[in-house]
N, C-alpha and C positions, 0 to 999 in steps of 0.2 A: 731422513733418508732421501737421496736424490731420486726423483721420478724420471726414469730414463725415457727420452723422447723416442729413441729407436724402438723400445719395447712397446710404447703406446702406438706407434705407427704399425708395427707388426700385428698387434692385436686388432687394430681397426681393420686391417686387410683381412684378417681371419674372420672377423665379425661380418664384413661385407659378403665374404664367400658363403657364410652360413645363412644369413638372413635372405640373401638374394635367391637362395635355393628354394625357399618356401613359397612357391607360387601356385601350387596345384590345389584345387578343391575337387572333391569327389564328383564325378560327372561332368566337370568342365574340360573341354578340349584345350590342349596347350598348343599354341602356335609356335612354329619353328622356322628359322631361316638358316641356310648353309651358304658359306662362301669361303674362298681360300683365306687362310690365316695371313694377316699382314706380317711381313718379316720372316715368315716360315712357311713357304709354299708347300712343304711336305705335310702340313697339317690342314685340317678343315675347321674353320671357326663356326661354331653352332650357337645360335641364340634361341632360347626358349622363353616365350612370353605369354602371360595370361592377363587379359583385360576384363575378366568376367566378374570383378568385384567392385562395381561402382566406379569410383574415381581411382582405385588402386591400380597400379600398372607395375607388376612385379616381373622380374626376369632373372634368368640364369644364363650366363654367357661364358663359354670356355672353348678351348681348342682340343681337337681329337686327332689322333692318327686315324687314317681311313679304316684300318683294321678294327678299330674300336666301334665303328658304326656298322654293326652287323647287317649284312645283306645289301649294303649300298653298292651300286654299280658305279665305281669311280669314273670309268670311261664315259658313262652316260651323263654324269654330273658335269664333266668338263666339256663334252661335245656340244656343238651348236644345236639350236632348235629346242623344243620342249617335249618332254616325255614323262611318264610316271616315275616317281622316285620313292623308294621305301627303305627304311633301316630301323634297327633297334639298338638300344643301349641296355646291356644286361650286366647288372652288378649284384653283389651279394644281398643288398638291401631291397632290390626291386628291379623292375624292367620297364623301359619306356619304348613303346612301339609307335613309329611315325610313318606317315605316308603323305605324298603330295606330288608336285611336279617340279621339274628342274631341267637345267641345261645351261651351257654357256657360263659355267662356274657360279651358278646361283640356283638355289632351290628354296621352296617354301611349302608349308603344309600344316598338318595337325598331328598331335600325338596323344596317346592315352597311356596313363601310368598305372602299374599294378605292383603293390608291395609284395615282397617274397614272404610266403607264409612261414617258412622255416626260420628266416631271420627274425621275423616278428615274434615267433615263439621263443627264440633265444633271448630276446629282450625281456620277455615276460618272465621266463624261468630264471633269468639272472637277477631279477628284482628291479630291473630298470623301468619296466612298465610297458604298456601297449602304446605305440605311437599313434598320434592322429594321422590323418591322411597327409596333411602338410608336413608333419615331422617325418613320416616315412619317405616322402619325396625328397626332403632335405637330406636324409641319411643316404639315399641313393645318389644324390647330386654330389655330395662330398666324398662319396665312395667309402662309407663306413664299412668295416670288415669284422668278421668273427674273431680274427686273431687279436685285434685291438681289445675287444671285450674280454677275451680269455687272458691276455697278458695283464690287464688291469687287475683282474681277479687273482692271478697267480702272484702278483707283486703286492697284494693286500691293500690296494687303494680303496678308498670309500666307493660304494656303489655309485656309478656315475648317473647323472640325469641325461636325458636325450640331448639336451643342449650341450652338455660336456662332450658327449661323443661327437657331435657335429663339429665343435671347435677343435678337438683333437684330430679328427679325420681331415678337416680342412687344412690343418698344418702338417698332415702326413706323418703323424705319430703312429708308429706301428709296434708290434711286439718286439722286434729286434732293437729298436731305439730304447724302449723301456728296459729290456734286459741288459743292454750294453751300459746304460747309465747306472743301473744297479750294481753291475760288476765294477764300475769305476768308483763306487762308493757314494753314489748320489741317487737317492730315492726321495724326491720331493714329498713333503708331508701332505700335500693337497693336490687335487687335479688342476687347480688354478696355477700352482707353482710349476707343475709339469707343462702346462700351456706356455707359461713365461719362458721356461728353458727352451722349448722347441721354437717358439716365436722369435727368440733372439739368436737361434743357431748355436746354442750351447751343446756341444757334443763331447763324447769321451776323448776324441782326438784333440779337440781344442783345449780341454782341461789338461791333457797330458803335457802340453807345451808349458804350462805354468808349474806342473808338478816337477818337471825337470829343473826348474829354477828354485825349487825348495818350497813352492806354494802348494803343498798337499793339504787336503782336508779343509779347504776354504769353505766357509758356510755358504749355503745356497744364495742368500741375499747378496753376499759379497760377489759371487760369480755373476749374478744378474747385473750388478753395478759395474763390474769390470767390463763385461761384454757390451753393455749399453753405452758406456763412455769410450769404447774403442781402445782400452788399455791393452797393449800387446807385450809379449816378451821383450821386444826390442826397446820399448819404452822403459821397462824395468831395468834392462841391461845398461841403458844409457845412464841412469842414475847410479848404478853400481860402479860404472867406469869412472865417475867423477867423485866417488867417495861416499856414496849413500847405499851401503849394502843392506839387502833384504828389508826394504821399507814395509811396514805393516799395510795390509790391504786398505784400511780406512784412510791412511795417509796417501797412498797412491791414488785413491778415488778423489780425495780433496785436491791433490796437485793437478790431476788431469782435468777436473771440473773447472779449475781456475786457469787452465792453460799454462801451467808452470812446467816447463820442459827442461831437460838437461841443457839445451842450448841457451835458454833464458838464464839459468843459474850461472852458467859460465860467463855470460855477458855482464851480469851484475857483480860477479865476484872479482872480475879482472884477472889479467894474466898473472900467474904465479901466486895469487892470493889464496888463502885457505877458504874452503867452501863454507858458506854460512850454515849455522845449525838449521835443521829442518823446520823448527818452529818459527824461524825468521823468514822463511821463503814466502809465506803468505803475505807477511808485512811488506816485503820487498816488491811483490807483485802489485799490491794495492798502491804502493808509492809510485811505481812506474806508470800505473794507469792515471794517476792524478797529475803526473808531469809528462 
């Protein structure tokens, strides 16, 4: 089976989002800085950093709309000079309260984190377990929500670990996505497969484009390979137009992986010549690369 590079990259990005969130230790203040977001001045870029663990230097960095930083006086943040700055980030999993000084489009200070007792109790009562302080902070940072936990239970997925919740929340998997995928006929058999689907951007709308071409009920692994290799309905239509109707998914995957396109097939067949059998296309591609 082809190991899709796009999938690997997406999972790496998700992993970074999750692990970078785990920076808080009970009792340790968390340093913050605020500045305008590059390329999007409507947002404020926040960086949270903890250097209280020996040589470890962990951080969580992301952009916020000003309204998400509860209590921040935006005019004071932008104005010249220096003055007290305070704000809070309140999410279902917990709350971060921050105070410091700022002005002239920059602020710095310290934060304290508190896990939400109700969310913690939901994790315990759902069989997921009680999070450590680090895990609770991570769940807040990736904005894990109750509806995700409830949707996983309703769809009869295995009980997730806290690390599963972090990965799913970091990829913005929510109850609607899980329900929509189920209605489309796809309920991955594991949470890891669900992560794969979301990381690659496999949606009911994307699946529908292939269903219209007659590719209904493609196995999940087939969808992952199609998406990872960038196979599109246009790619399939191109082969159908030159005389290769409804190629099997594994054949499409092989052709795309070897960069065998309709244009290449036409070029090796010659004007007016019959199209080569599908099993000869790989041989022709190998021959063209040697010469």
